[in-house]
C-alpha positions in Angstrom: 177.4 94.8 -95.3 176.1 93.3 -92.0 172.5 95.1 -92.9 172.9 93.7 -95.9 173.0 89.9 -94.8 170.3 90.8 -92.4 168.0 91.6 -95.9 168.9 88.8 -97.6 168.1 86.7 -94.7 164.9 88.1 -94.1 163.8 87.5 -98.0 165.1 84.4 -98.0 162.8 83.5 -94.7 160.0 85.3 -96.2 159.7 82.8 -99.4 160.1 79.9 -97.0 157.3 81.5 -95.0 155.1 82.0 -97.9 156.3 78.9 -99.8 154.7 76.8 -96.4 151.6 78.8 -96.2 147.9 76.9 -97.1 144.9 78.0 -96.2 144.3 74.0 -95.6 145.5 74.5 -92.4 142.9 77.1 -91.0 139.9 76.7 -93.4 137.9 80.1 -93.5 134.6 80.1 -95.3 134.7 83.8 -95.5 137.5 84.1 -97.6 135.8 81.7 -100.4 135.0 83.4 -103.6 131.5 83.7 -104.5 130.8 83.1 -108.4 128.0 85.1 -107.6 130.2 88.5 -107.9 132.5 87.5 -110.4 135.2 88.9 -111.2 134.2 91.6 -108.4 135.0 89.4 -105.7 135.6 92.9 -103.7 132.6 93.8 -103.6 131.5 97.6 -104.7 131.7 101.0 -102.5 130.9 104.5 -102.2 132.5 107.6 -100.4 133.4 110.8 -99.3 129.3 111.8 -100.4 128.7 115.7 -100.9 125.6 117.1 -101.8 126.1 117.0 -105.8 128.5 114.0 -106.0 130.2 110.6 -104.5 132.8 108.4 -105.6 132.0 104.7 -106.8 134.8 102.2 -106.6 135.3 98.6 -107.7 138.0 96.3 -108.3 138.2 93.5 -111.2 139.9 90.2 -110.7 141.2 89.5 -114.7 144.3 87.9 -116.3 144.1 90.8 -119.1 146.8 93.7 -119.4 144.2 96.1 -118.6 140.3 95.9 -118.6 137.3 98.7 -119.4 134.7 98.8 -116.9 131.5 100.5 -117.4 129.5 101.7 -114.5 126.1 103.7 -114.2 124.4 105.5 -112.2 120.3 105.2 -111.7 117.6 106.5 -108.7 116.3 102.8 -109.1 117.6 99.8 -108.1 116.2 98.1 -111.7 119.2 100.3 -113.0 116.3 101.7 -115.9 116.6 105.5 -114.4 120.0 106.6 -115.2 121.5 109.8 -114.2 125.3 109.3 -114.9 127.4 106.4 -117.1 130.9 106.4 -118.5 133.7 103.9 -118.9 137.1 103.8 -116.6 140.2 101.9 -117.9 142.0 100.0 -114.8 145.0 97.9 -114.9 148.2 96.7 -112.1 149.3 100.1 -111.7 146.4 100.4 -109.6 145.4 96.9 -108.4 142.6 96.9 -110.8 140.7 99.2 -108.9 137.9 101.6 -110.2 137.0 105.1 -108.7 134.9 107.8 -110.0 133.5 110.8 -109.1 129.8 110.8 -109.9 128.8 114.5 -110.4 125.5 116.3 -110.8 123.8 114.9 -108.8 121.1 116.1 -106.4 121.0 116.8 -102.8 119.9 114.1 -100.3 119.1 111.7 -102.4 119.3 108.1 -102.5 121.6 106.7 -106.0 121.8 103.0 -107.1 125.2 101.7 -109.0 127.1 99.2 -110.8 129.9 98.2 -112.7 130.3 95.9 -115.6 133.3 94.6 -116.9 134.4 91.1 -118.9 130.7 90.2 -119.8 129.5 90.6 -116.2 127.6 92.9 -113.8 128.7 93.9 -110.4 126.5 94.2 -107.6 124.2 97.2 -107.1 125.6 99.5 -104.8 123.6 102.2 -102.7 124.3 105.7 -101.7 123.1 108.9 -100.6 124.2 112.7 -101.1 124.2 114.8 -98.2 121.3 117.4 -98.0 121.8 121.5 -98.2 119.2 123.8 -97.0 117.5 123.2 -93.7 118.4 120.3 -92.7 116.6 118.2 -89.6 118.0 115.4 -89.0 121.3 113.4 -89.7 122.2 110.3 -88.7 126.0 109.1 -88.7 127.0 105.5 -87.5 130.8 105.4 -86.8 133.3 102.9 -85.8 137.3 102.2 -85.6 139.4 99.2 -84.8 138.7 96.6 -87.0 141.2 94.2 -86.6 140.4 90.9 -88.8 142.8 88.5 -86.5 140.8 89.8 -83.4 136.8 88.8 -84.0 134.2 88.8 -86.2 133.1 92.3 -87.6 129.5 91.4 -85.9 129.3 95.9 -85.9 129.4 95.7 -89.6 126.4 93.7 -89.8 124.7 95.2 -87.2 124.4 98.2 -88.9 123.5 96.7 -92.1 120.6 95.2 -90.2 119.7 98.0 -88.8 119.2 100.4 -92.4 118.4 103.4 -90.5 121.9 105.8 -90.9 122.9 108.2 -93.6 126.3 108.0 -93.3 129.0 105.8 -91.9 132.4 106.9 -90.8 135.6 105.0 -90.2 138.0 106.7 -87.8 141.0 105.0 -88.5 142.3 101.1 -87.9 140.4 100.2 -91.2 143.2 97.5 -91.3 145.8 96.5 -89.2 149.3 96.3 -91.1 150.5 93.4 -88.6 150.8 89.7 -89.0 151.1 86.7 -87.4 150.7 87.2 -83.4 152.6 85.6 -80.4 151.4 85.2 -77.2 147.8 84.1 -76.9 146.3 84.7 -79.8 148.5 82.5 -81.8 146.0 79.7 -81.2 143.8 80.5 -84.6 140.1 79.1 -82.7 137.9 81.2 -84.6 139.9 80.9 -88.0 140.3 84.6 -88.6 144.1 84.0 -89.6 145.5 87.5 -91.9 147.2 87.3 -95.6 150.0 87.8 -95.7 151.1 86.6 -92.0 153.9 88.7 -92.1 153.7 92.8 -91.1 152.2 94.5 -94.0 155.2 97.1 -95.0 155.4 97.6 -99.4 153.4 97.3 -102.3 152.5 94.0 -102.7 151.6 93.0 -98.8 149.4 96.2 -98.4 147.8 95.4 -101.4 147.1 91.7 -100.0 146.0 93.1 -96.6 143.2 95.6 -98.0 142.3 92.5 -100.7 141.9 90.0 -97.6 139.6 92.4 -95.4 137.2 93.1 -98.4 136.3 89.5 -98.9 135.5 89.2 -95.9 130.9 89.6 -96.3 130.4 91.8 -93.3 132.7 94.6 -94.2 131.7 94.1 -98.3 127.8 94.3 -97.3 128.2 97.2 -94.8 130.0 98.9 -98.1 127.2 97.8 -100.5 124.8 100.0 -98.5 126.2 102.8 -97.3 128.7 105.5 -98.3 131.1 105.5 -95.9 134.3 108.3 -95.0 137.3 106.2 -93.9 139.8 108.5 -92.2 143.3 106.5 -91.7 145.1 105.8 -88.1 148.3 104.4 -87.6 147.5 100.5 -88.2 146.9 101.5 -92.2 150.9 102.4 -91.8 152.8 100.8 -88.8 151.6 100.7 -85.1 152.4 104.3 -83.5 153.0 106.0 -87.0 154.5 109.4 -86.3 156.2 111.7 -89.5 159.9 110.0 -89.3 159.1 106.4 -88.4 156.9 103.8 -86.1 157.2 101.7 -83.2 157.4 98.9 -85.4 159.2 99.9 -88.2 162.4 97.9 -89.0 164.6 100.3 -91.2 166.7 97.1 -92.0 163.9 94.8 -93.2 161.4 97.2 -94.6 163.4 99.8 -95.7 162.8 103.6 -95.5 160.2 105.1 -93.1 159.0 107.7 -95.6 159.0 104.8 -98.9 157.1 102.5 -96.9 154.7 105.4 -95.7 154.4 106.9 -99.3 153.3 103.2 -100.3 151.1 102.6 -97.7 149.2 106.3 -98.6 149.1 105.1 -102.5 147.5 101.1 -101.7 145.1 103.2 -99.1 144.1 105.4 -102.1 143.5 102.2 -104.2 141.3 100.5 -102.2 139.8 103.3 -100.2 136.1 105.0 -102.2 137.6 108.3 -101.3 138.2 111.7 -103.0 141.5 112.7 -103.9 141.7 116.9 -104.1 145.2 118.2 -104.5 144.0 121.3 -103.0 143.9 119.7 -99.8 146.5 120.4 -97.0 146.4 116.4 -96.5 145.0 114.0 -98.5 142.5 112.6 -95.9 141.1 115.9 -94.3 138.1 118.3 -95.6 135.0 119.6 -94.7 131.6 118.0 -95.6 128.9 120.4 -95.4 125.4 119.0 -93.7 122.8 121.9 -94.9 122.6 124.4 -91.7 122.5 121.4 -89.4 126.2 120.6 -89.1 129.9 120.9 -90.9 131.9 117.6 -90.0 135.2 118.4 -90.3 137.7 115.6 -90.8 141.7 115.8 -90.0 144.8 113.4 -90.1 146.7 113.5 -86.7 148.8 110.6 -87.3 151.7 110.8 -89.8 152.4 114.3 -89.8 152.9 114.1 -86.0 156.8 115.0 -85.1 157.5 112.8 -81.9 158.7 113.9 -78.9 162.7 115.1 -79.4 163.7 113.4 -76.0 162.8 110.2 -73.7 162.6 112.8 -71.0 160.1 115.4 -73.1 157.9 112.1 -73.6 158.2 111.5 -69.6 157.2 114.8 -68.7 154.6 114.8 -71.4 153.0 111.7 -70.2 153.7 111.7 -66.2 152.5 115.8 -65.3 149.1 116.8 -65.2 149.6 120.1 -66.3 152.0 119.0 -69.4 151.6 122.5 -71.7 154.8 123.5 -70.5 156.7 120.8 -71.8 155.6 121.0 -75.1 157.5 123.2 -77.5 156.5 125.2 -80.5 158.3 123.3 -83.1 156.2 120.3 -82.2 153.4 119.4 -84.2 150.6 116.8 -84.3 149.2 117.7 -87.6 151.8 119.7 -89.6 151.6 123.5 -89.7 149.2 124.2 -92.8 146.8 121.3 -91.2 146.6 123.3 -87.9 145.8 126.5 -89.8 143.2 124.9 -92.5 141.6 123.1 -88.9 141.3 126.4 -87.2 140.1 128.3 -90.1 137.4 125.5 -90.9 135.9 125.8 -87.1 136.4 129.7 -87.3 134.6 130.2 -90.7 131.2 127.2 -90.1 128.0 128.9 -89.9 126.2 125.5 -89.2 124.4 124.8 -86.2 126.9 122.0 -85.6 130.5 121.5 -85.7 131.8 118.1 -85.8 135.5 117.0 -85.7 136.0 113.8 -86.7 139.5 113.0 -85.7 141.4 109.3 -85.0 142.5 110.0 -81.6 140.7 111.2 -78.3 141.0 114.9 -78.0 140.3 115.5 -74.1 143.1 115.3 -71.6 142.3 112.8 -69.3 144.6 110.3 -66.9 144.9 106.2 -65.8 147.1 104.2 -63.9 150.1 102.7 -64.5 152.1 100.9 -61.7 155.7 101.6 -61.6 157.7 99.3 -59.9 154.5 98.1 -58.3 153.2 101.6 -57.1 150.5 103.2 -59.3 151.2 106.5 -61.3 148.6 108.6 -63.2 149.7 109.2 -66.8 148.5 110.9 -69.7 147.3 108.8 -72.8 150.1 108.8 -74.9 148.3 108.5 -78.2 145.8 111.6 -77.9 146.4 115.0 -78.4 147.9 114.9 -74.6 151.0 114.1 -75.9 150.7 117.3 -78.6 149.0 120.0 -75.7 149.8 122.8 -77.6 147.8 121.5 -80.8 144.9 121.3 -78.4 145.6 124.7 -77.0 144.9 126.2 -80.6 141.8 124.7 -81.0 140.5 125.5 -77.5 142.2 129.2 -78.2 139.8 129.4 -81.4 136.4 128.3 -79.8 137.3 130.5 -77.0 138.5 133.4 -78.9 135.6 133.4 -81.8 133.0 132.1 -78.7 132.2 129.2 -80.8 129.2 126.9 -79.3 128.2 123.3 -80.3 131.8 122.0 -80.7 131.5 117.7 -81.1 134.2 115.5 -81.7 134.2 112.0 -82.8 137.6 110.0 -81.9 138.5 106.5 -81.7 141.9 104.6 -81.1 141.8 103.9 -77.5 140.2 100.6 -77.5 137.6 102.2 -74.7 134.1 103.4 -75.2 134.3 106.9 -73.4 132.1 110.5 -73.4 133.7 113.3 -72.1 132.8 116.9 -71.8 135.8 118.8 -73.1 136.9 121.5 -70.4 138.9 124.4 -71.8 136.4 127.2 -71.4 136.7 131.1 -70.4 135.4 129.9 -67.1 136.6 126.9 -64.8 135.0 123.7 -65.7 131.9 122.7 -63.3 131.5 118.5 -63.6 128.0 119.5 -61.8 126.6 122.0 -63.8 128.9 121.3 -67.3 130.2 125.1 -67.2 133.4 125.6 -68.3 133.0 123.1 -70.9 133.7 124.0 -74.9 132.6 121.1 -76.4 131.7 117.4 -75.8 133.3 114.2 -77.3 132.3 110.7 -77.9 135.1 108.2 -78.3 133.7 104.5 -79.8 133.8 101.0 -79.4 136.9 99.2 -80.8 134.6 96.8 -83.9 136.9 93.6 -82.4 138.2 92.5 -79.4 140.5 94.7 -77.0 140.3 97.2 -74.9 142.2 99.0 -72.2 141.8 100.2 -68.5 139.9 97.4 -67.2 139.8 97.5 -64.0 140.4 101.2 -63.7 136.5 102.7 -64.0 136.3 104.0 -60.6 139.9 105.8 -60.8 139.2 106.9 -64.5 135.9 108.3 -63.0 137.3 109.9 -59.5 140.2 111.6 -61.1 138.7 112.4 -64.7 135.4 114.3 -63.6 134.6 116.1 -67.2 134.8 111.9 -68.0 130.7 111.0 -68.4 131.2 107.5 -69.3 133.2 104.8 -70.1 133.4 100.8 -70.6 136.6 99.2 -71.3 135.3 96.0 -71.7 132.7 96.4 -74.6 132.7 96.0 -78.8 130.6 97.5 -80.9 129.8 101.3 -82.9 128.1 104.2 -81.8 125.4 106.2 -84.1 125.3 110.2 -83.8 121.7 111.7 -84.2 121.8 115.0 -85.3 118.9 117.4 -85.1 118.5 121.2 -84.5 118.4 121.3 -80.9 120.5 118.2 -79.9 123.6 115.7 -80.9 122.8 112.6 -79.2 125.1 109.1 -79.3 124.2 105.6 -78.8 126.7 103.3 -77.7 126.1 99.7 -79.0 127.8 96.3 -77.6 128.4 94.1 -79.9 129.4 90.0 -78.6 132.8 90.6 -77.0 133.9 86.6 -77.7 135.0 87.2 -80.9 133.0 84.8 -82.9 130.3 85.3 -85.1 126.9 86.7 -83.3 124.2 88.6 -84.0 123.8 89.6 -79.8 123.5 93.6 -79.7 123.0 95.6 -76.6 122.6 99.3 -75.6 125.2 100.4 -73.3 124.1 103.7 -73.1 122.9 107.0 -74.2 124.4 110.7 -74.0 123.1 114.0 -75.1 124.3 117.4 -75.2 121.7 120.2 -76.1 121.9 123.3 -78.6 124.5 125.8 -77.2 125.1 123.4 -73.6 128.1 122.3 -74.6 128.1 119.2 -71.9 126.7 116.2 -71.4 123.9 114.8 -69.9 122.1 110.8 -70.1 119.0 110.1 -71.9 116.9 107.5 -72.1 117.8 105.5 -75.7 118.0 104.5 -78.3 117.3 107.5 -80.3 115.2 107.2 -83.2 114.1 108.7 -86.2 110.7 109.0 -88.5 112.8 108.7 -91.4 111.9 106.1 -93.9 114.4 104.7 -95.1 115.0 102.7 -98.3 115.2 99.1 -98.3 118.6 97.2 -98.9 119.6 96.5 -102.0 119.9 93.0 -103.4 123.0 91.1 -102.4 123.1 89.3 -106.2 123.7 91.4 -109.3 121.3 91.8 -112.2 121.1 89.4 -115.1 124.4 87.3 -114.4 122.5 83.8 -114.9 124.4 82.6 -112.1 122.5 80.4 -109.0 122.3 82.1 -105.8 125.0 81.0 -103.3 127.2 79.3 -105.3 130.0 79.6 -103.0 133.1 78.3 -105.6 134.6 79.9 -109.0 134.4 78.1 -112.2 138.1 77.0 -112.8 139.8 75.0 -110.6 142.6 78.1 -109.8 142.0 82.0 -109.9 144.3 84.4 -109.9 143.8 87.4 -107.9 147.0 88.9 -108.1 150.6 89.0 -108.8 153.2 91.2 -108.2 155.4 93.2 -108.2 155.0 93.8 -112.0 156.8 94.9 -113.4 159.3 93.1 -110.9 163.2 92.9 -110.4 164.0 90.1 -107.7 161.1 88.2 -107.0 157.5 87.4 -107.6 154.4 87.0 -105.1 151.6 85.7 -106.0 147.7 85.5 -104.5 145.3 82.5 -106.1 142.2 80.6 -105.0 142.1 76.8 -105.3 138.6 75.4 -105.8 139.0 72.2 -104.7 142.1 70.4 -103.7 144.2 69.9 -106.8 147.8 69.3 -107.6 149.5 73.0 -108.4 152.4 73.8 -110.6 153.2 77.2 -111.5 155.6 77.6 -115.2 157.1 80.6 -116.4 157.2 80.8 -120.2 159.7 83.5 -122.5 157.4 84.9 -125.1 158.9 82.3 -127.5 156.7 79.6 -125.4 159.8 77.8 -123.5 159.4 77.0 -120.2 162.5 78.5 -118.0 161.2 77.9 -114.4 158.8 75.8 -113.2 157.4 74.6 -109.7 155.4 71.8 -108.5 153.7 73.2 -105.6 151.9 69.5 -104.8 148.4 69.4 -103.9 146.6 72.6 -102.4 144.0 72.8 -100.3 140.6 74.7 -100.5 140.8 78.5 -100.1 143.1 81.6 -100.7 146.5 80.9 -101.1 149.7 83.1 -101.6 153.5 82.0 -102.8 156.2 83.5 -104.1 159.9 82.5 -105.4 163.1 84.7 -106.8 163.3 85.4 -110.2 166.6 86.9 -110.2 168.1 83.9 -112.6 166.1 85.0 -115.0 167.3 87.6 -117.9 165.5 90.9 -117.9 162.3 90.3 -120.6 158.6 89.6 -120.9 157.3 86.6 -119.0 153.9 84.4 -119.3 153.7 82.8 -115.4 150.9 80.0 -115.5 148.8 78.0 -112.8 147.7 74.6 -113.7 145.5 72.7 -111.4 144.1 69.9 -112.6 143.0 70.8 -116.3 142.7 74.4 -115.7 145.7 76.7 -116.7 145.3 80.5 -116.0 148.2 83.2 -116.8 149.6 86.8 -116.7 152.1 88.3 -118.2 154.6 90.1 -116.1 157.8 92.1 -116.8 161.3 91.5 -115.3 163.7 94.6 -115.5 
């Protein structure tokens, strides 16, 4: 009963909180709707490219129950040479998102795509299929940890401007579920608070969080120009997510973890341009062949992870340098089926480079942490260090089958690093690199963060396989693969968190074919390949003036959730100009059954909500009136 009271208090607090949100408190011009791309306010995107197919994505903002959306794929930006087209009908069950797997394409080819709905065209997107056969070069920009509240996405803008990569990989924490911060970040000096301001935990709040991120023009423009593969980390769910719970999950106010996890996956699948292959052991693990040059193996090692069985085991795993004896066979990081799949993918690969793209740091390392003022060495509890048996399975596979040229990409830790990966048949020699079975590139966080500041000397001295560390930078990496080398450029963007075009090369590290260890090289890497021009921002032939940054109506209804519903409604809407807002619910006979006057609302994106337990089960129409404009949406009360 006490838990029931607590949950009721939480709901009441949430509604009071939502009802007092006003976008005018912290105006953010990056959340303004752009009428040049309506009703496709969240842009277009492509993902999971293979040699003959690619996913294309968009979302329609509409008041209709369902809407047919046409799609077209062409080889030219004028959309004249059509190579594929069709219609996809979307509705509220999938948050009005559209996702199409376009097949029958040619390898190593640029394509352009667009959508059409409600009499308007979307932006044109640019994408590219992966090459086959003998491949001389592939360039990948990879990134991680993109907390909207902590800074602008300058790295995304830098990648778009450079226009010299074939593929993007986001290694997780594409969104952050956490809401309004306490402490130093509560003063929002850069106007980057996110919606909703509480932790996302259910269908409504996860959908609103993705929708908010995808209004940011830096992310929207990046998706428009390049195909991206996204794998989740923990913040797509909750901080430090595992199979059975998460550090910040409260079952009293946020419900069962299994339900929250399933909901987060559902929304991720709606908003991410990913291929849903039910034959895989997990919905985000797959292998992407790049001809004879590389196989990129994507893994999931967060929400299948079985946590330590006790505090003592967890302490032993992070505090003992040789921690393998403290692991147990019934613990797994990936799930037993996925671990078998991963090792099979490695040993079956005949490509020159085996690229393993995963969320967290693979290499073992120690850092300093003070207890009662005395510094002690500890392992990274978020990485593979906490699951040394899983890492041993990978090392054993590499050694048993004499695999060469393993390249690991990882993120999560908010520190840029580069490692040799010891574990070969002979002891590791840091002077020559012998005994290393591969290399690892750990990319920076996209926005403000960082760990291990001031520990660089300690880290180098106590981790001799660590070749590079920068705990204070922000940015992204570019991996350049050729038949003879794998090189990684570390690029730093502005560290203030503010919008900036500042860009600096921090260093370039390479491994040569069959050497399996890193050396510094003069950078940056470059390519002689000519990349096509960026696709134009504006849609074709929509008759909208370039640069108009408001909608045609006084109020635009972005979403109404949940629908159907039982206890409450939450909604997201955009106000074009300061106006009084009245929200009214009508029954199907036209009688007003509930009305709330929200008073004057400021310009920008808002969200509010109210309980509807007093309404009888039936169909209703909810209307939003601002000035003389009225928009409406049908919903069902169970």
